[in-house]
C-alpha positions as CSV (number, residue, x, y, z in Angstrom):
1,M,-6.7,-3.5,31.9
2,K,-6.2,-0.5,29.7
3,K,-5.4,-1.4,26.0
4,E,-2.3,0.0,24.3
5,R,-3.3,2.5,21.6
6,V,-2.1,2.5,18.0
7,L,-2.6,5.2,15.4
8,I,-3.1,4.0,11.8
9,T,-3.1,6.7,9.1
10,G,-4.8,5.9,5.8
11,A,-7.1,3.7,7.9
12,A,-10.0,3.8,5.4
13,G,-7.7,2.6,2.5
14,F,-7.1,-0.9,1.3
15,L,-4.1,-1.7,3.5
16,G,-5.0,0.6,6.3
17,S,-8.3,-1.1,6.9
18,H,-6.8,-4.5,7.0
19,L,-4.3,-3.2,9.6
20,C,-7.1,-1.8,11.7
21,D,-8.6,-5.3,11.7
22,R,-5.3,-7.0,12.7
23,F,-4.5,-4.6,15.5
24,I,-8.0,-4.9,17.0
25,K,-7.6,-8.7,16.8
26,E,-4.3,-8.4,18.6
27,G,-5.9,-6.5,21.5
28,Y,-5.0,-2.9,20.8
29,H,-7.2,0.2,20.8
30,V,-7.0,1.5,17.3
31,I,-7.2,5.2,16.3
32,G,-7.9,5.3,12.6
33,M,-7.1,8.5,10.7
34,D,-7.9,9.3,7.0
35,N,-8.9,12.4,5.0
36,L,-10.9,10.1,2.6
37,I,-9.3,11.6,-0.4
38,T,-8.8,8.1,-1.7
39,G,-10.0,6.1,1.3
40,D,-13.5,4.7,1.6
41,L,-15.5,4.5,4.9
42,R,-17.1,1.3,3.7
43,N,-13.8,-0.4,4.3
44,I,-14.0,0.2,8.1
45,E,-17.7,0.6,8.8
46,H,-17.8,-2.8,10.4
47,L,-15.5,-1.4,13.1
48,F,-17.5,1.7,14.1
49,H,-19.6,-0.1,16.8
50,L,-16.5,-1.3,18.6
51,K,-15.3,0.6,21.7
52,E,-11.7,-0.4,20.7
53,F,-11.9,1.7,17.5
54,E,-12.2,5.5,16.9
55,F,-11.9,7.4,13.7
56,Y,-10.6,10.9,12.9
57,N,-11.4,12.5,9.5
58,H,-8.2,14.4,9.2
59,D,-5.4,15.3,6.7
60,V,-2.0,14.4,8.2
61,S,-0.3,17.0,5.9
62,T,-1.6,19.5,8.5
63,F,-0.8,19.5,12.2
64,V,-1.6,16.2,13.8
65,H,-2.8,16.0,17.4
66,V,-4.1,12.9,19.1
67,P,-4.8,13.2,22.9
68,G,-3.5,10.5,25.3
69,E,-0.8,7.9,25.1
70,I,0.2,6.2,21.8
71,K,2.3,3.0,21.7
72,Y,2.7,2.7,17.9
73,I,2.1,4.8,14.8
74,L,1.7,3.2,11.4
75,H,1.8,5.8,8.6
76,F,-0.1,4.4,5.6
77,A,-1.7,7.6,4.3
78,S,-0.9,8.1,0.7
79,P,-2.4,7.8,-2.8
80,A,-1.0,4.5,-4.0
81,S,-2.0,4.0,-7.6
82,P,-1.0,5.8,-10.8
83,I,-4.5,7.1,-11.4
84,D,-4.5,8.7,-7.9
85,Y,-1.1,10.3,-8.0
86,L,-1.5,11.6,-11.5
87,K,-4.8,13.3,-10.5
88,I,-3.5,14.6,-7.2
89,P,0.2,15.1,-7.5
90,I,0.6,17.9,-5.0
91,Q,-1.3,16.0,-2.3
92,T,0.8,12.9,-3.0
93,L,4.0,14.9,-2.4
94,K,2.6,16.6,0.7
95,V,1.5,13.4,2.5
96,G,4.9,11.8,1.9
97,S,6.8,14.8,3.1
98,L,4.8,17.1,5.4
99,G,2.6,14.2,6.6
100,T,5.6,12.1,7.5
101,H,7.3,15.0,9.2
102,N,4.1,15.7,11.3
103,L,3.8,12.0,12.3
104,L,7.5,11.7,13.2
105,G,7.0,14.8,15.4
106,L,4.0,13.2,17.0
107,A,6.0,10.0,17.6
108,M,8.7,12.0,19.3
109,A,6.1,13.7,21.5
110,K,4.4,10.5,22.5
111,K,7.6,8.4,22.7
112,A,6.0,6.0,20.2
113,R,7.5,3.7,17.7
114,I,6.6,4.6,14.1
115,L,6.5,2.4,11.0
116,V,6.2,4.1,7.7
117,A,4.9,2.5,4.5
118,S,7.4,2.9,1.7
119,T,7.2,1.1,-1.6
120,S,9.0,-0.9,-4.2
121,E,8.6,2.2,-6.4
122,V,11.7,3.7,-4.6
123,Y,13.6,1.3,-6.9
124,G,12.1,3.0,-10.0
125,D,12.7,1.1,-13.2
126,P,15.3,-1.2,-11.7
127,T,18.6,-2.2,-13.2
128,V,19.1,-4.8,-10.4
129,H,16.9,-7.8,-10.4
130,P,15.5,-9.0,-8.1
131,Q,15.5,-5.9,-6.0
132,T,17.5,-5.9,-2.7
133,E,17.3,-3.3,0.0
134,D,20.8,-2.1,-0.7
135,Y,19.9,-1.1,-4.3
136,W,19.5,2.7,-4.6
137,G,17.1,2.7,-7.5
138,N,16.7,4.2,-10.9
139,V,14.0,6.9,-10.6
140,N,13.1,9.8,-12.8
141,P,12.3,12.6,-10.3
142,V,10.5,14.8,-12.9
143,G,8.5,12.1,-14.7
144,P,4.8,11.4,-14.1
145,R,5.6,8.8,-11.4
146,G,8.1,11.1,-9.7
147,V,5.6,12.7,-7.3
148,Y,5.0,9.2,-5.8
149,D,8.5,7.8,-6.1
150,E,10.3,10.8,-4.7
151,A,7.7,11.4,-1.9
152,K,8.5,7.9,-0.7
153,R,12.2,8.3,-1.1
154,F,12.1,11.5,1.0
155,Q,9.8,9.7,3.5
156,E,12.5,7.1,4.0
157,A,15.3,9.8,4.3
158,I,13.5,11.9,6.9
159,T,12.4,8.8,8.9
160,M,16.0,7.6,9.0
161,A,17.2,11.1,10.0
162,Y,14.8,11.1,13.0
163,H,16.2,7.6,13.9
164,T,19.8,8.6,13.7
165,Y,19.6,12.2,15.0
166,H,16.8,11.9,17.6
167,G,17.1,8.2,18.4
168,L,13.4,7.7,17.5
169,E,12.2,4.1,17.2
170,T,11.4,3.8,13.5
171,R,10.7,1.1,11.0
172,I,10.5,1.3,7.2
173,I,8.7,-1.3,5.1
174,R,9.1,-1.4,1.3
175,I,5.8,-2.9,0.0
176,F,5.7,-4.7,-3.3
177,N,2.5,-5.3,-5.3
178,T,-0.3,-6.4,-2.9
179,Y,-3.8,-7.5,-3.6
180,G,-7.0,-8.7,-1.9
181,P,-10.5,-7.7,-0.8
182,R,-11.2,-3.9,-0.4
183,M,-9.1,-2.8,-3.4
184,R,-10.8,-0.2,-5.6
185,L,-11.8,-1.7,-8.9
186,N,-11.0,1.3,-11.0
187,D,-7.8,2.7,-9.4
188,G,-5.6,1.8,-12.3
189,R,-3.6,-1.0,-10.7
190,V,-3.3,-4.1,-12.8
191,L,-5.2,-6.7,-10.7
192,P,-8.3,-4.7,-9.9
193,A,-8.3,-3.3,-13.5
194,F,-8.3,-6.8,-15.0
195,M,-11.0,-8.1,-12.6
196,G,-13.1,-5.0,-13.1
197,Q,-12.9,-5.5,-16.9
198,A,-13.8,-9.2,-16.6
199,L,-16.8,-8.3,-14.4
200,R,-18.0,-5.7,-16.9
201,G,-17.4,-8.0,-19.9
202,E,-14.7,-5.8,-21.3
203,D,-11.5,-6.9,-23.0
204,L,-8.4,-6.9,-20.7
205,T,-6.0,-4.0,-21.3
206,V,-2.3,-4.8,-21.3
207,F,0.1,-1.9,-21.6
208,G,3.3,-2.5,-23.7
209,D,3.9,-6.0,-25.0
210,G,3.0,-7.6,-21.7
211,S,6.6,-8.8,-21.0
212,Q,7.0,-6.6,-18.0
213,T,6.8,-8.5,-14.7
214,R,5.1,-8.1,-11.3
215,S,5.1,-10.1,-8.1
216,F,1.8,-10.2,-6.3
217,C,1.5,-10.6,-2.5
218,Y,-1.8,-11.4,-0.8
219,V,-2.9,-8.8,1.8
220,D,-2.9,-11.2,4.8
221,D,0.7,-12.1,4.1
222,L,1.7,-8.5,3.9
223,V,-0.1,-7.5,7.1
224,E,1.7,-10.4,8.9
225,G,5.0,-9.0,7.6
226,I,4.1,-5.5,8.7
227,Y,3.2,-6.7,12.2
228,R,6.5,-8.6,12.6
229,L,8.6,-5.7,11.3
230,L,6.9,-3.3,13.8
231,L,7.8,-5.5,16.7
232,S,11.3,-6.3,15.5
233,D,14.5,-4.4,16.2
234,C,15.3,-3.6,12.6
235,A,15.4,0.1,11.7
236,D,16.7,-0.4,8.1
237,P,14.2,-0.7,5.2
238,V,12.8,-4.3,4.7
239,N,11.2,-5.6,1.5
240,I,7.9,-7.3,2.1
241,G,6.4,-9.0,-1.0
242,N,5.9,-12.3,-2.8
243,P,8.9,-13.2,-5.0
244,S,6.8,-15.3,-7.3
245,E,7.2,-13.3,-10.6
246,I,4.9,-13.3,-13.5
247,T,4.6,-11.3,-16.8
248,I,1.6,-9.1,-17.2
249,A,0.6,-11.1,-20.3
250,Q,0.6,-14.3,-18.4
251,F,-1.3,-12.7,-15.5
252,A,-4.0,-11.6,-17.9
253,E,-4.4,-15.2,-19.1
254,E,-4.6,-16.3,-15.4
255,I,-7.4,-13.8,-14.8
256,I,-9.3,-15.0,-17.9
257,K,-9.0,-18.6,-16.8
258,L,-10.1,-17.7,-13.2
259,T,-13.1,-15.7,-14.2
260,G,-14.3,-18.0,-16.9
261,T,-14.8,-15.1,-19.3
262,D,-14.0,-15.2,-23.0
263,Q,-12.5,-11.7,-23.2
264,K,-9.6,-10.9,-25.5
265,V,-6.4,-9.2,-24.4
266,I,-5.8,-5.9,-26.1
267,Y,-2.5,-4.0,-26.1
268,H,-1.9,-0.3,-25.5
269,P,1.3,1.7,-25.4
270,L,3.4,1.4,-22.2
271,P,3.1,4.5,-19.9
272,T,6.2,6.6,-19.3
273,D,8.7,5.2,-16.7
274,D,6.6,2.1,-16.1
275,P,8.9,-0.4,-14.4
276,K,9.9,-3.4,-16.7
277,Q,10.6,-5.7,-13.8
278,R,9.4,-5.9,-10.2
279,Q,10.4,-8.8,-7.9
280,P,11.5,-8.5,-4.2
281,N,14.5,-10.2,-2.7
282,I,13.0,-11.2,0.7
283,T,16.2,-12.7,2.2
284,K,16.3,-10.0,4.9
285,A,12.6,-10.5,5.9
286,Q,13.2,-14.3,6.1
287,E,16.3,-13.9,8.2
288,I,15.3,-11.0,10.5
289,L,11.5,-11.5,10.8
290,G,11.2,-15.2,10.0
291,W,8.6,-14.1,7.4
292,E,7.7,-15.3,4.0
293,P,4.4,-15.4,2.1
294,K,2.1,-18.3,2.7
295,V,-0.9,-17.7,0.3
296,E,-0.4,-19.1,-3.2
297,R,-1.5,-16.7,-6.0
298,A,-4.3,-19.0,-7.2
299,E,-5.8,-19.1,-3.7
300,G,-5.5,-15.3,-3.1
301,L,-6.9,-14.5,-6.6
302,K,-10.0,-16.7,-6.0
303,I,-10.7,-14.9,-2.6
304,T,-10.3,-11.6,-4.3
305,W,-12.4,-12.5,-7.3
306,D,-15.2,-13.8,-5.0
307,Y,-15.1,-10.4,-3.1
308,F,-15.4,-8.4,-6.3
309,K,-18.2,-10.6,-7.7
310,A,-20.2,-10.0,-4.5
311,L,-20.1,-6.2,-4.8
312,P,-23.2,-4.3,-5.8
313,K,-23.3,-3.8,-9.6
314,E,-23.1,0.0,-9.4
315,R,-19.7,-0.3,-7.7
316,L,-18.3,-2.0,-10.9
317,Y,-18.7,1.4,-12.7
318,E,-17.6,3.7,-9.9
319,D,-14.8,6.0,-10.9
320,S,-11.9,6.9,-8.6
321,H,-13.3,9.9,-6.8
322,H,-11.1,12.4,-4.9
323,R,-12.1,15.1,-2.5
324,E,-10.8,18.5,-3.5
325,F,-7.7,19.6,-1.7
326,K,-5.9,22.8,-2.7
327,G,-2.2,23.5,-2.6
């Protein structure tokens, strides 16, 4: 029996690689696509021997062609950390706008259902807490984070336009802070930053006074939410994340306790437009998808710490490398 085919963009990234694993496990033929500007082939090298997997090294901001039938498209191509989108702002804007436009066109041509990965960053520095899907956000379009925030807000707008005008089957997920194996240690996000510092014997860096909050969702829980949303009938945006909220200062202490290190916490000024609070309201996901996170933070952190500890020592010092893309 011929397997249904699914296209996953950003396939060599943290989330994309876990999605490749899940869809192969579910019996699909997976077409992975990534330009490797922030992705890493090491995340998917275990799949290359499978006949159910193929990989295209391609930038979705240019024309996208995939021969043959496609059942589903999952658009997860995008820089996703502050270090990334501050270094490559134009590419960040292009993958959210031109890349999304190209993939929506491909979905139309293939009569495929498409799920796009949006983010809690569409809420900006929120004035509503916790954040519900009907909150429109508080975003600075010209601040340093604007290239990511506004790319994702445009992505949602054009996706919904294709749904309402063309009748395209679309799904929009708003992803809150997610963690787990295959994250890059030095990409600027708080969890891998703390764990990388602990592994290198450095003090943990907290920005601001540490009172800002985040809510961390383990990657397996997120992937389950993505899978359920894709197969649901809901075209409106849905928050997927773990509502268990913690301050950054408390989180730093959790990491010190987990790692058994004796590092101090040092404080640096808060970056411009850094959100003070981040916590998802997941009522919609619970009611529509029957989804809620299962993995407790202590359990997920231990799995992630064990993954990072097992990495070759040289990877602890790897910088965030980007391929050069012009324009």
